[in-house]
C-alpha positions in Angstrom: -125.6 -9.1 -8.9 -127.5 -6.7 -6.7 -126.2 -4.5 -4.0 -126.4 -5.3 -0.3 -129.0 -3.2 1.6 -129.0 -3.2 5.4 -132.5 -2.9 6.8 -132.0 -2.8 10.6 -132.0 -4.8 13.7 -134.0 -7.9 14.7 -135.8 -6.2 17.6 -136.8 -9.6 19.1 -133.2 -10.7 19.2 -132.1 -7.3 20.6 -134.7 -7.5 23.4 -133.5 -11.0 24.2 -129.8 -9.9 24.2 -130.6 -6.9 26.5 -132.5 -9.2 28.9 -129.7 -11.7 29.0 -127.2 -8.8 29.7 -129.4 -7.6 32.6 -130.2 -4.3 30.9 -133.7 -3.0 31.7 -135.3 -1.7 28.6 -136.8 1.7 29.3 -138.3 4.0 26.7 -135.1 6.1 26.9 -132.9 3.0 26.4 -135.0 1.9 23.4 -134.9 5.5 21.9 -131.1 5.5 22.2 -130.9 2.1 20.5 -133.0 3.3 17.7 -130.8 6.4 17.2 -127.7 4.1 17.1 -129.4 1.8 14.6 -130.3 4.8 12.4 -126.8 6.0 12.4 -125.4 2.6 11.6 -127.9 2.1 8.8 -126.9 5.5 7.3 -123.3 4.5 7.3 -123.7 0.9 6.1 -126.0 1.9 3.2 -123.9 4.8 1.9 -123.0 4.7 -1.7 -119.4 3.7 -2.1 
């Protein structure tokens, strides 16, 4: 069996979720989300 590889967020779903939460998506908010995503991907895809 192959390994699991995480590839990232579904940006359409993220946008919908933020809209439903009443969060205005500014360039700064989007940049912060991308940084969080990158850190999570690094952690999730680490060799164990």
